[in-house]
C-alpha positions in Angstrom: -56.2 162.4 -140.4 -57.8 163.6 -143.6 -59.3 167.1 -143.9 -62.7 165.5 -143.9 -61.8 163.6 -140.7 -60.5 166.7 -139.1 -63.6 168.7 -139.9 -66.2 166.1 -139.0 -64.5 163.8 -136.5 -66.2 163.2 -133.2 -63.2 164.5 -131.3 -64.4 166.6 -128.3 -60.9 167.5 -127.4 -60.9 171.3 -126.8 -57.3 171.4 -125.6 -55.9 174.2 -127.6 -52.5 174.2 -129.3 -52.4 178.0 -128.8 -50.2 178.8 -125.9 -52.4 181.7 -124.7 -55.7 179.9 -124.8 -56.3 177.9 -121.7 -59.9 176.9 -121.3 -61.5 176.6 -117.9 -64.4 174.1 -118.0 -67.7 175.5 -116.9 -69.2 172.7 -114.9 -70.9 174.4 -112.0 -73.4 177.3 -111.9 -71.4 178.8 -109.0 -68.5 179.4 -111.5 -70.7 182.1 -113.1 -70.5 184.1 -109.9 -66.7 183.8 -110.0 -66.4 184.9 -113.7 -68.7 187.9 -113.0 -66.3 189.0 -110.3 -63.3 188.5 -112.7 -65.1 190.4 -115.4 -64.6 193.6 -113.4 -60.8 193.2 -113.9 -60.3 191.3 -117.1 -62.2 190.3 -120.2 -64.1 187.0 -119.7 -64.9 184.9 -122.7 -67.5 182.0 -122.6 -67.6 179.5 -125.5 -70.7 177.4 -125.6 -70.2 174.3 -127.6 -72.3 171.3 -128.6 -70.0 168.3 -128.9 -72.4 166.6 -131.4 -72.6 169.5 -133.8 -70.2 169.7 -136.8 -70.8 173.5 -137.1 -70.0 174.0 -133.4 -66.8 171.9 -133.8 -65.7 173.9 -136.9 -66.5 177.3 -135.1 -64.4 176.2 -132.1 -61.4 175.1 -134.3 -61.6 178.3 -136.3 -61.8 180.4 -133.1 -58.8 178.6 -131.5 -56.7 178.8 -134.7 -57.1 182.6 -134.8 -57.1 183.4 -131.1 -54.6 186.0 -130.1 -56.0 187.7 -127.1 -53.9 188.4 -124.0 -55.1 188.7 -120.4 -58.5 187.2 -120.9 -60.2 184.4 -118.9 -61.6 181.8 -121.2 -64.4 179.4 -120.2 -65.7 176.4 -122.1 -69.2 175.1 -121.7 -70.1 171.6 -123.0 -73.8 172.2 -123.7 -74.8 168.5 -123.7 -73.3 167.9 -120.3 -74.4 171.2 -118.7 -77.5 172.5 -120.3 -78.7 174.1 -117.0 -75.6 176.3 -117.0 -76.4 177.4 -120.5 -79.9 178.2 -119.4 -78.5 180.3 -116.5 -76.1 182.1 -118.8 -79.1 183.1 -121.1 -81.0 184.3 -118.1 -78.2 186.0 -116.2 -76.6 187.8 -119.2 -79.9 188.4 -121.1 -78.9 186.6 -124.3 -80.8 184.2 -126.5 -79.3 180.7 -126.3 -77.3 179.7 -129.4 -75.0 176.9 -130.2 -72.2 177.5 -130.8 -72.0 180.8 -129.1 -69.3 183.1 -127.8 -70.0 185.8 -125.1 -67.8 188.6 -123.8 -68.5 189.6 -120.3 -67.4 192.9 -118.8 -68.5 194.3 -115.4 -70.9 191.4 -115.0 -72.7 192.0 -118.3 -72.6 190.5 -121.7 -71.3 193.2 -124.0 -70.8 191.1 -127.1 -72.0 187.8 -128.5 -71.8 186.0 -131.7 -72.9 182.6 -132.8 -72.4 180.0 -135.5 -70.3 181.1 -138.5 -70.2 184.7 -137.1 -67.8 183.6 -134.3 -64.6 185.4 -135.1 -61.6 185.8 -132.9 -60.6 189.1 -134.6 -64.0 190.6 -134.0 -63.8 189.6 -130.4 -60.3 191.1 -130.1 -61.4 194.4 -131.6 -64.3 194.5 -129.1 -62.0 193.9 -126.2 -59.6 196.6 -127.4 -62.5 199.2 -127.6 -64.2 198.1 -124.3 -61.3 197.4 -122.0 -59.2 200.5 -122.0 
């Protein structure tokens, strides 16, 4: 596939080639309770993605290609399929909805968020290093 095709294809495949990045699909609001509980033990990362948005697709690919975080739980939210979960994330974690958006949850609270071109796996890794000691 050409570079243009890779950047702007309509592929919604979020299956990462990175061995440490295993997305859990967020498809039920009840999963938010589970990830809050988990956030007391390990970093929890939520990636909110719009499958129709080229910027979101590029941010996801960039994030996945630079992802090098161990012992974190990663959740993937398809905004078009599950907008009510995104609304609940905004309410529960007191963040403004963005797309694409990444959130880091610790002890049931969002301690870090970035959106659009600001999504950076290294920034997230640094935040985890300083917050989860």
